[in-house]
VEXBA-304681 format. One record per residue (C-alpha): residue number from 0; chain; y, x, z. Coordinates in Angstrom, 2 decimals. Layout:
REC    n  chain       c2       c1       c3
REC  NUM      A        Y        X        Z
...
END
This chain:
REC    n  chain       c2       c1       c3
REC    0      A    10.39    -3.43    -7.14
REC    1      A    10.24    -0.06    -6.77
REC    2      A    12.59     1.47    -4.32
REC    3      A    13.72     4.27    -6.73
REC    4      A    16.96     4.02    -7.53
REC    5      A    17.44     1.15    -5.07
REC    6      A    21.20     0.51    -3.97
REC    7      A    19.44    -0.99    -0.95
REC    8      A    17.27     1.57    -0.54
REC    9      A    20.44     4.40    -0.80
REC   10      A    21.64     2.28     2.18
REC   11      A    18.83     3.09     4.54
REC   12      A    16.36     0.26     3.73
REC   13      A    13.11     0.77     2.11
REC   14      A    11.58    -2.65     1.59
REC   15      A     8.64    -1.16    -0.37
REC   16      A     7.79     1.13     2.87
REC   17      A     7.55    -1.89     5.13
REC   18      A     5.61    -4.13     2.61
REC   19      A     3.24    -1.17     2.39
REC   20      A     2.68    -1.11     6.41
REC   21      A     2.38    -4.53     6.48
REC   22      A    -0.38    -4.65     3.87
REC   23      A    -2.14    -1.95     5.11
REC   24      A    -2.24    -3.94     8.74
REC   25      A    -3.91    -7.54     7.39
REC   26      A    -7.27    -6.71     7.58
REC   27      A    -6.47    -5.17    11.82
REC   28      A    -4.52    -8.55    12.34
REC   29      A    -6.99   -10.84    10.94
REC   30      A    -9.39    -9.47    13.45
REC   31      A    -7.30   -10.73    15.95
REC   32      A    -7.62   -14.25    14.97
REC   33      A    -9.36   -16.69    17.22
REC   34      A   -11.02   -20.54    16.25
REC   35      A    -7.49   -22.03    17.09
REC   36      A    -5.14   -20.36    14.28
REC   37      A    -4.74   -22.20    11.11
REC   38      A    -4.44   -20.91     7.66
REC   39      A    -3.85   -17.32     6.64
REC   40      A    -1.44   -14.43     8.03
REC   41      A     1.79   -13.80     6.05
REC   42      A     3.46   -17.37     5.87
REC   43      A     6.79   -17.88     7.06
REC   44      A     5.55   -19.40    10.64
REC   45      A     2.04   -18.81    12.25
REC   46      A     0.15   -21.74    12.98
REC   47      A    -2.20   -22.36    15.76
REC   48      A    -4.27   -25.89    16.91
REC   49      A    -2.87   -27.54    20.23
REC   50      A    -4.84   -27.18    23.27
REC   51      A    -4.51   -30.96    23.91
REC   52      A    -2.08   -33.65    25.85
REC   53      A    -3.79   -32.49    29.64
REC   54      A    -2.56   -28.69    28.69
REC   55      A     0.47   -26.76    29.51
REC   56      A     1.95   -24.33    27.28
REC   57      A     3.14   -21.23    29.12
REC   58      A     5.21   -18.66    27.11
REC   59      A     6.73   -15.05    27.61
REC   60      A     9.20   -12.45    25.89
REC   61      A     9.40    -8.90    27.20
REC   62      A     9.72    -5.25    25.92
REC   63      A     8.17    -2.01    26.63
REC   64      A    11.80    -0.61    27.32
REC   65      A    12.53     3.06    27.63
REC   66      A     8.52     4.32    28.14
REC   67      A     9.26     3.77    23.93
REC   68      A    11.30     7.18    24.28
REC   69      A     8.26     8.52    25.67
REC   70      A     6.06     7.87    22.91
REC   71      A     8.86     9.37    20.22
REC   72      A     8.55    12.04    22.86
REC   73      A     4.90    12.60    22.53
REC   74      A     4.50    11.55    18.81
REC   75      A     2.00     8.80    20.38
REC   76      A     2.73     4.70    19.19
REC   77      A    -0.45     3.36    20.05
REC   78      A    -0.76     2.58    23.96
REC   79      A     2.92     1.10    24.01
REC   80      A     1.78    -1.84    21.19
REC   81      A    -1.12    -2.36    23.98
REC   82      A     1.20    -2.62    26.82
REC   83      A     3.52    -5.17    25.45
REC   84      A     0.37    -7.69    24.88
REC   85      A    -0.94    -6.56    28.20
REC   86      A     2.69    -7.00    29.91
REC   87      A     2.88   -10.38    28.49
REC   88      A    -0.69   -11.35    28.80
REC   89      A     0.01   -10.88    32.72
REC   90      A     3.14   -12.83    32.90
REC   91      A     1.51   -15.65    32.30
REC   92      A    -1.50   -15.41    33.85
REC   93      A     0.51   -15.77    37.06
REC   94      A     0.87   -19.29    36.23
REC   95      A    -3.13   -19.81    35.63
REC   96      A    -2.46   -19.52    31.82
REC   97      A    -4.65   -17.96    29.43
REC   98      A    -3.47   -16.40    25.99
REC   99      A    -3.06   -18.19    22.72
REC  100      A    -0.83   -16.22    20.70
REC  101      A     1.26   -13.66    20.21
REC  102      A     4.27   -12.60    17.93
REC  103      A     5.72    -9.15    17.68
REC  104      A     9.24    -7.31    16.72
REC  105      A     9.86    -3.97    15.83
REC  106      A    13.16    -2.80    14.81
REC  107      A    13.54     0.78    13.72
REC  108      A    16.20     3.09    12.45
REC  109      A    14.10     3.98     9.60
REC  110      A    10.59     2.66     8.70
REC  111      A     7.62     5.13     9.25
REC  112      A     4.56     3.48     7.96
REC  113      A     2.40     5.63    10.25
REC  114      A     4.05     4.64    13.51
REC  115      A     4.06     1.10    12.31
REC  116      A     0.11     1.83    11.62
REC  117      A    -0.29     3.20    15.41
REC  118      A     2.02     0.27    16.89
REC  119      A    -0.04    -2.67    15.01
REC  120      A    -3.40    -0.88    15.91
REC  121      A    -2.42    -1.00    19.81
REC  122      A    -1.11    -4.52    19.46
REC  123      A    -4.23    -5.70    17.79
REC  124      A    -6.50    -3.81    20.02
REC  125      A    -5.38    -5.42    22.97
REC  126      A    -4.94    -8.89    21.47
REC  127      A    -8.68    -8.61    20.91
REC  128      A    -9.51    -7.80    24.05
REC  129      A    -7.12   -10.54    25.67
REC  130      A    -8.91   -13.12    23.03
REC  131      A    -5.17   -13.58    21.55
REC  132      A    -4.55   -14.21    18.18
REC  133      A    -1.85   -12.01    16.46
REC  134      A    -0.31   -14.65    14.30
REC  135      A     3.22   -13.57    13.47
REC  136      A     6.34   -11.12    14.14
REC  137      A     9.07    -9.43    12.61
REC  138      A     9.39    -6.06    11.50
REC  139      A    12.75    -4.72    10.52
REC  140      A    14.53    -1.60     9.14
REC  141      A    17.83    -1.22    10.55
REC  142      A    19.98     1.33     9.78
REC  143      A    22.57     2.71    12.23
REC  144      A    21.54     0.45    14.68
REC  145      A    18.63     2.27    15.97
REC  146      A    18.48     5.94    16.02
REC  147      A    16.10     7.10    12.90
REC  148      A    13.21     8.19    15.02
REC  149      A    13.43     5.64    17.26
REC  150      A    12.39     1.96    17.69
REC  151      A    11.96    -1.09    19.67
REC  152      A     9.01    -3.16    20.53
REC  153      A     9.21    -6.50    21.92
REC  154      A     6.73    -9.34    22.86
REC  155      A     6.39   -13.25    22.78
REC  156      A     3.61   -14.64    23.98
REC  157      A     2.04   -18.36    23.97
REC  158      A    -0.67   -19.22    26.31
REC  159      A    -2.11   -22.61    28.24
REC  160      A    -3.42   -24.12    31.41
REC  161      A    -4.68   -27.56    31.94
REC  162      A    -1.89   -28.89    33.82
REC  163      A    -4.49   -29.67    36.79
REC  164      A    -4.89   -26.00    37.47
REC  165      A    -1.47   -24.93    37.39
REC  166      A    -0.45   -21.87    39.95
REC  167      A     3.05   -22.30    41.08
REC  168      A     3.10   -21.13    44.53
REC  169      A     4.29   -24.14    46.10
REC  170      A     1.11   -24.47    48.30
REC  171      A     1.32   -20.96    49.84
REC  172      A     1.51   -21.62    53.43
REC  173      A     1.65   -19.30    56.38
REC  174      A    -1.53   -17.54    57.50
REC  175      A    -2.69   -17.23    53.72
REC  176      A    -3.83   -13.63    52.91
REC  177      A    -2.49   -11.14    50.17
REC  178      A    -4.81    -9.30    48.01
REC  179      A    -3.59    -6.40    45.57
REC  180      A    -5.08    -5.19    42.49
REC  181      A    -4.49    -1.93    41.47
REC  182      A    -2.30    -0.79    38.33
REC  183      A    -2.93     1.84    36.05
REC  184      A    -0.05     3.90    36.96
REC  185      A     4.06     2.73    36.13
REC  186      A     2.71     0.32    33.60
REC  187      A     6.34    -0.76    31.69
REC  188      A     9.06    -0.06    34.41
REC  189      A    11.15     2.38    36.09
REC  190      A    11.07     4.85    33.24
REC  191      A    14.34     5.64    32.67
REC  192      A    14.31     7.15    36.37
REC  193      A    10.88     8.50    35.88
REC  194      A    12.14    10.43    32.60
REC  195      A    15.07    11.74    34.65
REC  196      A    12.90    12.90    37.23
REC  197      A     9.95    14.27    35.07
REC  198      A    11.85    15.52    31.70
REC  199      A    15.34    16.47    33.13
REC  200      A    15.21    17.63    36.55
REC  201      A    11.60    18.97    36.89
REC  202      A    11.53    20.34    32.73
REC  203      A     8.19    19.24    32.32
REC  204      A     7.07    18.70    28.76
REC  205      A     4.50    16.26    27.32
REC  206      A     1.50    18.86    26.83
REC  207      A     2.17    19.94    30.70
REC  208      A    -0.03    19.27    33.26
REC  209      A     1.10    16.40    35.63
REC  210      A     1.39    17.76    38.88
REC  211      A    -1.28    16.63    41.12
REC  212      A    -3.58    15.40    38.26
REC  213      A    -5.45    17.01    35.79
REC  214      A    -3.76    14.87    32.96
REC  215      A    -1.05    16.12    30.64
REC  216      A     2.34    14.05    31.57
REC  217      A     2.18    12.44    28.06
REC  218      A    -1.32    10.71    29.41
REC  219      A     0.05     9.72    32.82
REC  220      A     3.24     8.44    31.51
REC  221      A     1.71     6.74    28.25
REC  222      A    -1.35     5.06    30.89
REC  223      A    -1.75     1.86    29.18
REC  224      A    -0.27    -1.12    30.99
REC  225      A    -3.32    -3.03    32.02
REC  226      A    -4.42    -6.70    31.77
REC  227      A    -5.37    -8.53    34.56
REC  228      A    -7.08   -11.43    32.76
REC  229      A   -10.62   -10.52    32.90
REC  230      A   -10.89   -10.15    36.76
REC  231      A    -8.23   -13.02    37.67
REC  232      A   -10.31   -15.46    35.41
REC  233      A   -13.68   -14.72    36.82
REC  234      A   -11.56   -15.14    40.51
REC  235      A   -10.67   -17.96    39.35
REC  236      A   -13.67   -19.77    38.99
REC  237      A   -14.44   -18.82    42.36
REC  238      A   -12.15   -19.98    44.83
REC  239      A    -8.10   -21.30    44.43
REC  240      A    -5.95   -19.29    44.06
REC  241      A    -2.44   -20.28    45.57
REC  242      A    -0.19   -18.17    44.40
REC  243      A     0.30   -14.86    42.44
REC  244      A     3.17   -12.37    41.12
REC  245      A     3.29    -9.81    38.40
REC  246      A     4.23    -6.47    40.22
REC  247      A     6.63    -5.28    37.28
REC  248      A    10.76    -4.69    37.02
REC  249      A    11.80    -4.98    40.71
REC  250      A     8.88    -4.45    42.47
REC  251      A     7.87    -6.31    45.57
REC  252      A    11.22    -7.23    46.54
REC  253      A    11.98    -8.93    43.61
REC  254      A     9.18   -10.27    41.96
REC  255      A     7.18   -11.71    45.07
REC  256      A    10.22   -13.99    46.26
REC  257      A     9.61   -15.88    42.26
REC  258      A     6.42   -17.50    44.06
REC  259      A     7.26   -18.02    47.70
REC  260      A     8.05   -21.39    49.20
REC  261      A    12.13   -20.59    50.57
REC  262      A    10.48   -21.02    54.36
REC  263      A     8.12   -18.29    53.93
REC  264      A     7.76   -14.53    53.82
REC  265      A     5.38   -11.96    51.79
REC  266      A     4.67    -9.44    54.77
REC  267      A     3.35    -6.12    52.70
REC  268      A     1.70    -3.39    54.74
REC  269      A     2.24    -0.09    52.80
REC  270      A    -0.70     1.30    54.62
REC  271      A    -3.30    -0.22    53.06
REC  272      A    -2.71     1.53    50.13
REC  273      A    -2.09     5.29    48.62
REC  274      A     0.43     5.35    45.93
REC  275      A    -0.96     7.63    43.10
REC  276      A     0.59    10.99    42.37
REC  277      A     2.76     9.93    39.59
REC  278      A     4.48     7.70    42.03
REC  279      A     4.80    10.70    44.81
REC  280      A     6.07    13.10    42.44
REC  281      A     8.70    10.93    41.07
REC  282      A     9.52    10.12    44.85
REC  283      A     9.50    13.61    45.98
REC  284      A    11.19    15.64    43.01
REC  285      A    13.80    12.94    42.54
REC  286      A    14.67    12.71    46.01
REC  287      A    14.48     8.99    45.58
REC  288      A    14.27     6.74    49.05
REC  289      A    11.16     4.89    49.69
REC  290      A    12.76     1.34    49.39
REC  291      A    14.05     2.20    46.31
REC  292      A    10.33     3.41    44.98
REC  293      A     9.09    -0.13    46.01
REC  294      A    12.08    -1.68    43.92
REC  295      A    12.20     0.54    41.05
REC  296      A     8.07     0.86    40.55
REC  297      A     4.68    -0.97    41.43
REC  298      A     3.98     1.95    43.35
REC  299      A    -0.09     1.64    42.70
REC  300      A     0.10    -2.62    43.00
REC  301      A     0.18    -4.47    39.63
REC  302      A    -1.12    -7.89    40.60
REC  303      A    -0.50    -9.46    44.06
REC  304      A    -3.01   -12.69    45.06
REC  305      A    -2.43   -15.49    47.57
REC  306      A    -5.64   -17.17    48.55
REC  307      A    -6.30   -19.01    52.17
REC  308      A    -7.60   -16.75    54.59
REC  309      A   -11.25   -18.86    54.73
REC  310      A   -11.20   -17.50    50.63
REC  311      A   -10.69   -13.91    51.58
REC  312      A   -14.38   -12.84    51.39
REC  313      A   -15.33   -14.76    48.57
REC  314      A   -12.17   -13.80    46.79
REC  315      A   -12.85    -9.99    47.42
REC  316      A   -16.49   -10.73    46.60
REC  317      A   -15.47   -11.57    43.18
REC  318      A   -12.87    -8.92    42.72
REC  319      A   -15.50    -6.27    43.01
REC  320      A   -18.00    -7.82    40.77
REC  321      A   -15.48    -7.60    37.91
REC  322      A   -15.17    -4.22    38.47
REC  323      A   -11.49    -4.32    41.00
REC  324      A   -10.72    -2.27    43.91
REC  325      A    -9.03    -4.81    45.56
REC  326      A    -7.45    -4.24    48.88
REC  327      A    -5.94    -6.87    51.41
REC  328      A    -2.32    -5.72    51.05
REC  329      A    -0.27    -8.11    53.64
REC  330      A     0.07   -11.83    54.78
REC  331      A     2.27   -14.94    54.55
REC  332      A     4.38   -15.74    57.48
REC  333      A     7.53   -17.65    58.06
REC  334      A    10.72   -16.62    57.05
REC  335      A    13.20   -17.79    54.33
REC  336      A    11.38   -16.64    50.93
REC  337      A    11.54   -13.05    50.93
REC  338      A     9.42   -10.07    51.15
REC  339      A     9.05    -7.72    53.78
REC  340      A     7.65    -4.16    53.64
REC  341      A     6.43    -2.92    56.60
END
């Protein structure tokens, strides 16, 4: 049925535009499908083969947050699709899980087929890179709930881990080494503060050069939240990882305690790495206290891995072989289950 003279269309919802956008994305979505996918895309529910009774399913859901407002401002929407997939991959990776399939939610004030195409392009790119099938989701046109030019993007991931390989952090002990893997920028956290400093206080625009870099503001703020799946998977084949923390909202103080036994502290030496220019600019221009910066942002470290001291050199060598510039950023000490930043 055409949307012409449609009462629903007059109320602000264009069914045809939505269905046309999804139909054009069908081939790209199909290219993400892995051996576990059962049936074709487009049914009411996505089907995926069970990984087996000796595996645990691991799930996570998250959103891109107000980074989406930067995407709208810049008119670039493919990177945020990659962001949400990679973010979710990292969240289950800390428990030793690899991704099986992904579901997305896109809510818009008014369907924009070009924007949907870019979003799905990004989702599919990241799914292919992570060996993760995009098997379903929801695209909703919700006038009056979302502003016409804006949208929300949320993802849910399901992965699996052999029960014997589950990583919980329970066997972290005093003396363990903490290895940090570099982030690719702000990732998907702290954008309300970042936007306030960059756009309102500093009066910069997306096409301006970001201070301290050779990139534009849009390039810096829309840098893709990287996936740690490949280097961490390679590392798990070489050493036993005792615990991992994805440094997202809440930074070091809130994320590290999620994997710490209550009798131990994670002591982080901030002198072991230099935060990239984007963090330095936000801190100095925004007059943000150092401790708050480490609570809001990842400060250049997106994943923290705990290993035994005897495994430190092998772990660093394995990560280097994967192309990682890993650095030892701290140790585990007796304490009360908190992160201590020195």
